[in-house]
C-alpha positions as CSV (number, residue, x, y, z in Angstrom):
1,X,-6.6,11.6,-43.2
2,X,-4.9,14.1,-41.0
3,X,-6.0,16.5,-38.3
4,X,-4.9,19.4,-40.6
5,X,-7.3,18.2,-43.3
6,X,-10.1,17.7,-40.8
7,X,-9.6,21.2,-39.4
8,X,-9.7,22.7,-42.9
9,X,-12.8,20.7,-43.7
10,X,-14.6,21.9,-40.5
11,X,-13.5,25.5,-41.0
12,X,-15.0,25.5,-44.5
13,X,-18.2,23.8,-43.3
14,X,-18.6,26.1,-40.3
15,X,-18.0,29.3,-42.3
16,X,-19.7,28.4,-45.5
17,X,-16.8,29.2,-47.7
18,X,-13.2,28.3,-48.3
19,X,-12.1,31.9,-48.0
20,X,-13.8,32.5,-44.7
21,X,-12.6,29.2,-43.4
22,X,-9.0,29.9,-44.4
23,X,-9.3,33.3,-42.7
24,X,-10.5,31.7,-39.5
25,X,-7.5,29.3,-39.5
26,X,-5.1,32.0,-40.5
27,X,-3.9,30.2,-43.6
28,X,-4.0,30.9,-47.3
29,X,-7.2,30.0,-49.1
30,X,-5.4,27.8,-51.7
31,X,-3.9,25.8,-48.8
32,X,-7.3,25.1,-47.3
33,X,-8.7,24.2,-50.7
34,X,-5.8,21.7,-51.2
35,X,-6.4,20.1,-47.8
36,X,-10.1,19.6,-48.6
37,X,-9.3,18.2,-52.1
38,X,-6.8,15.8,-50.7
39,X,-9.3,14.6,-48.1
40,X,-11.9,14.1,-50.8
41,X,-9.5,12.1,-52.9
42,X,-8.6,9.9,-49.9
43,X,-12.3,9.3,-49.0
44,X,-13.4,8.9,-52.7
45,X,-16.4,11.3,-52.2
46,X,-17.3,15.0,-52.7
47,X,-17.7,16.7,-49.3
48,X,-19.0,20.0,-50.6
49,X,-21.2,21.3,-53.3
50,X,-19.5,24.5,-54.6
51,X,-21.8,27.4,-55.5
52,X,-19.7,30.4,-56.5
53,X,-17.8,31.6,-53.4
54,X,-20.0,29.6,-51.0
55,X,-20.0,25.9,-50.3
56,X,-22.6,23.5,-48.8
57,X,-22.0,20.1,-47.3
58,X,-23.0,17.0,-49.3
59,X,-24.6,14.0,-47.5
60,X,-21.1,12.4,-47.0
61,X,-19.8,15.7,-45.8
62,X,-22.6,16.0,-43.2
63,X,-21.8,12.4,-42.0
64,X,-18.1,13.3,-41.7
65,X,-18.7,16.5,-39.8
66,X,-19.7,15.0,-36.5
67,X,-16.8,12.5,-36.5
68,X,-14.3,15.2,-37.5
69,X,-15.4,17.3,-34.4
70,X,-14.9,14.3,-32.1
71,X,-11.5,13.6,-33.6
72,X,-10.3,17.2,-33.2
73,X,-11.7,17.3,-29.6
74,X,-10.0,14.0,-28.7
75,X,-6.7,15.2,-30.1
76,X,-6.8,18.5,-28.2
77,X,-7.7,16.7,-25.0
78,X,-4.7,14.4,-25.5
79,X,-2.4,17.3,-26.1
80,X,-3.7,19.0,-22.9
81,X,-3.2,15.7,-20.9
82,X,0.4,15.4,-22.1
83,X,1.1,19.0,-21.3
84,X,-0.3,18.5,-17.8
85,X,1.9,15.5,-17.2
86,X,5.0,17.5,-18.2
87,X,4.2,20.5,-16.1
88,X,4.2,20.6,-12.3
89,X,3.1,24.1,-11.3
90,X,3.8,25.9,-8.0
91,X,1.5,25.3,-5.1
92,X,1.0,22.6,-2.5
93,X,0.6,18.8,-3.1
94,X,-1.2,16.9,-0.4
95,X,-0.6,13.1,-0.2
96,X,-2.3,10.7,2.1
97,X,-0.3,8.0,3.9
98,X,-1.0,5.3,6.4
99,X,0.1,5.9,10.0
100,X,3.4,3.9,9.9
101,X,4.5,4.9,6.4
102,X,7.4,6.8,8.0
103,X,9.1,3.5,8.5
104,X,9.1,2.9,4.7
105,X,9.7,6.0,2.6
106,X,8.1,9.3,3.7
107,X,11.3,11.2,4.4
108,X,13.0,10.0,1.2
109,X,9.8,10.6,-0.8
110,X,9.5,14.3,0.3
111,X,13.2,14.9,-0.2
112,X,13.2,13.5,-3.7
113,X,10.0,15.3,-4.7
114,X,11.4,18.6,-3.4
115,X,14.6,18.0,-5.3
116,X,12.8,17.5,-8.5
117,X,10.1,20.1,-7.9
118,X,11.4,22.8,-5.6
119,X,8.6,25.2,-6.5
120,X,5.9,22.9,-4.9
121,X,5.2,22.6,-1.2
122,X,4.4,19.2,0.3
123,X,1.8,18.2,2.8
124,X,1.5,14.6,3.9
125,X,-1.5,13.5,5.9
126,X,-0.6,10.6,8.2
127,X,-3.8,8.6,8.7
128,X,-4.9,5.0,9.1
129,X,-5.3,3.4,5.7
130,X,-9.1,3.3,6.0
131,X,-9.2,7.0,6.8
132,X,-6.7,7.8,4.0
133,X,-9.0,6.0,1.5
134,X,-12.0,7.9,2.8
135,X,-10.2,11.2,2.3
136,X,-9.5,10.3,-1.3
137,X,-13.0,9.0,-1.8
138,X,-14.4,12.3,-0.5
139,X,-12.1,14.3,-2.7
140,X,-10.2,16.0,0.1
141,X,-7.0,14.2,-1.0
142,X,-6.2,13.3,-4.6
143,X,-4.1,10.2,-3.8
144,X,-2.9,8.2,-0.9
145,X,-0.5,5.3,-0.1
146,X,-2.5,2.7,1.9
147,X,-2.2,-0.9,3.1
148,X,-4.9,-3.2,1.7
149,X,-7.6,-4.1,2.2
150,X,-9.6,-0.9,2.1
151,X,-13.2,-0.3,1.0
152,X,-12.8,-0.1,-2.8
153,X,-16.0,1.9,-3.5
154,X,-15.3,4.8,-5.9
155,X,-11.5,4.1,-5.8
156,X,-8.9,3.1,-8.4
157,X,-6.5,0.8,-6.5
158,X,-3.0,0.0,-7.8
159,X,-0.9,-2.4,-5.7
160,X,2.8,-1.6,-5.6
161,X,4.7,-3.7,-3.1
162,X,4.3,-6.1,-0.2
163,X,5.8,-6.7,3.2
164,X,5.5,-9.7,5.6
165,X,3.7,-9.3,8.9
166,X,5.6,-10.9,11.8
167,X,4.7,-12.0,15.3
168,X,6.7,-10.1,17.9
169,X,7.5,-11.3,21.4
170,X,10.1,-10.9,24.2
171,X,9.7,-14.6,25.1
172,X,12.1,-16.6,23.0
173,X,10.2,-19.9,23.3
174,X,7.2,-18.3,21.6
175,X,9.4,-17.6,18.6
176,X,10.7,-21.2,18.1
177,X,8.2,-22.1,15.4
178,X,5.9,-20.2,13.0
179,X,2.8,-18.9,14.6
180,X,-0.6,-20.4,13.7
181,X,-3.9,-18.6,14.0
182,X,-4.8,-20.8,16.9
183,X,-1.7,-19.7,18.8
184,X,-2.3,-16.1,17.9
185,X,-5.8,-16.2,19.3
186,X,-4.7,-17.9,22.5
187,X,-1.9,-15.4,23.2
188,X,-1.9,-12.3,25.4
189,X,-1.9,-9.7,22.6
190,X,-1.1,-6.0,22.6
191,X,-2.5,-4.6,19.4
192,X,-2.2,-1.0,17.9
193,X,-4.8,1.1,16.1
194,X,-7.3,1.0,18.9
195,X,-9.6,3.6,17.4
196,X,-9.8,2.0,14.0
197,X,-10.0,-1.6,15.3
198,X,-11.1,-3.9,12.4
199,X,-10.9,-1.1,9.9
200,X,-7.1,-1.3,10.3
201,X,-6.0,-3.6,7.4
202,X,-3.6,-5.7,9.5
203,X,-6.1,-6.3,12.2
204,X,-8.8,-7.0,9.6
205,X,-6.7,-9.7,8.0
206,X,-6.0,-11.4,11.3
207,X,-9.6,-11.2,12.5
208,X,-10.9,-12.7,9.3
209,X,-8.5,-15.6,9.6
210,X,-9.6,-16.2,13.2
211,X,-13.2,-16.1,12.1
212,X,-12.6,-18.7,9.4
213,X,-11.1,-20.9,12.0
214,X,-14.0,-20.4,14.3
215,X,-11.9,-18.3,16.7
216,X,-11.9,-14.7,18.0
217,X,-9.0,-12.3,18.2
218,X,-9.2,-10.7,21.6
219,X,-6.3,-8.4,22.7
220,X,-5.7,-7.8,26.3
221,X,-4.4,-4.3,25.6
222,X,-5.2,-1.9,22.7
223,X,-3.2,1.2,22.0
224,X,-3.1,3.7,19.2
225,X,0.6,3.7,18.4
226,X,2.6,0.8,17.0
227,X,5.7,1.9,18.8
228,X,3.8,1.8,22.2
229,X,2.6,-1.7,21.4
230,X,6.2,-2.8,20.8
231,X,7.4,-1.1,24.0
232,X,4.7,-3.0,25.9
233,X,5.7,-6.2,24.3
234,X,9.3,-5.6,25.4
235,X,8.1,-5.1,28.9
236,X,6.4,-8.5,28.8
237,X,2.8,-7.1,28.9
238,X,1.9,-9.2,25.9
239,X,3.0,-10.1,22.4
240,X,2.2,-8.0,19.3
241,X,2.4,-8.1,15.5
242,X,4.2,-5.7,13.1
243,X,5.3,-5.5,9.5
244,X,8.8,-6.7,8.8
245,X,10.1,-3.2,8.1
246,X,9.0,-2.1,11.5
247,X,9.8,-5.2,13.5
248,X,13.4,-5.2,12.1
249,X,13.9,-1.4,12.5
250,X,17.3,-0.6,14.2
251,X,15.4,1.3,17.0
252,X,13.2,-1.7,17.9
253,X,13.0,-2.0,21.7
254,X,15.7,-4.3,23.1
255,X,14.8,-7.8,23.9
256,X,12.2,-8.4,21.2
257,X,12.4,-11.1,18.6
258,X,10.2,-12.0,15.6
259,X,8.8,-15.1,13.8
260,X,6.7,-15.5,10.7
261,X,3.2,-16.8,10.6
262,X,2.7,-20.5,9.6
263,X,0.3,-19.2,6.9
264,X,2.1,-16.0,5.8
265,X,0.3,-12.7,6.5
266,X,1.2,-10.1,3.9
267,X,0.7,-6.3,3.9
268,X,0.1,-5.1,0.4
269,X,0.8,-1.4,-0.3
270,X,-1.2,0.4,-2.9
271,X,-1.8,3.8,-4.4
272,X,-5.5,4.8,-4.3
273,X,-7.1,7.6,-6.4
274,X,-10.7,8.4,-7.2
275,X,-12.1,6.4,-10.0
276,X,-12.5,8.3,-13.3
277,X,-11.1,11.5,-11.8
278,X,-7.9,12.9,-13.2
279,X,-5.2,13.9,-10.6
280,X,-3.1,17.1,-10.8
281,X,0.4,17.1,-12.2
282,X,2.0,17.5,-8.8
283,X,0.0,14.6,-7.4
284,X,1.0,12.4,-10.3
285,X,4.6,13.4,-9.8
286,X,4.7,12.4,-6.1
287,X,2.8,9.2,-6.8
288,X,5.5,8.2,-9.4
289,X,8.3,8.8,-6.9
290,X,6.5,6.8,-4.2
291,X,6.1,3.9,-6.6
292,X,9.8,4.1,-7.6
293,X,11.0,4.2,-4.0
294,X,8.7,1.3,-2.8
295,X,9.6,-0.9,-5.8
296,X,13.3,-0.2,-5.3
297,X,13.3,-1.1,-1.6
298,X,15.3,-4.2,-0.8
299,X,13.0,-4.9,2.2
300,X,9.8,-5.1,0.1
301,X,8.6,-7.4,-2.7
302,X,6.8,-6.3,-5.8
303,X,3.0,-6.7,-5.6
304,X,1.3,-8.8,-8.3
305,X,-0.5,-6.7,-10.9
């Protein structure tokens, strides 16, 4: 059974004759008749009752008709989906990112996307992961790169890569051994993402660990910017935490060192899109490049799943 046969069958059924059906498909009438005869032989039933120039569906023909329509519609939707994937049209693609994504890939991502698709403008929206997920959920952004966990409601979440979270201090003795949650909660901490607080994925992870241990994470200073938190740590105001890619960046303020957590804390990077909503070709293209760059990074590990 082929799509060509089903199209011939539907054309004859819809127009009431092989001649009219062939005209609608812009093929010769003998060709349409042969497609129908072949289909009838394969199915082992008569699909039409022929009455002169007109035809009527038999009971098996009426049963096949609704399935044939669904099959043709599914094939056409599939062809459109493939064409959309292959075609990135002109316009602007907007991609949501978490606030410190510039330490990982954003410049390379934009440069590579523009190299492949010079006809498309790029707009990246630098937000906290929670806000980026909200923007996708609300339909204002089609896709975003976030750090987990985020609220999963209405979202398709695809983990890509991971990075360790490190304890950062200017006092060497505090870096001699891996940091426990008890030591973290007892330390003078300078933490970033003041506005988002526990909605920030890293702070949320640490706060949940503290809660399980019956402790509270209470920073002495809260700031918005990670870089300001690192500068304050270098000045001895307090210790902080940062992902490995940031804590080991060449421009890290002088005098700072890092140590891992005794129970490793891991940032998981993921692409989020709206559940059951197709994204545009341009968005799919920039997501593919982001995934390739993250997975290829020597500093990051592949996420499970």
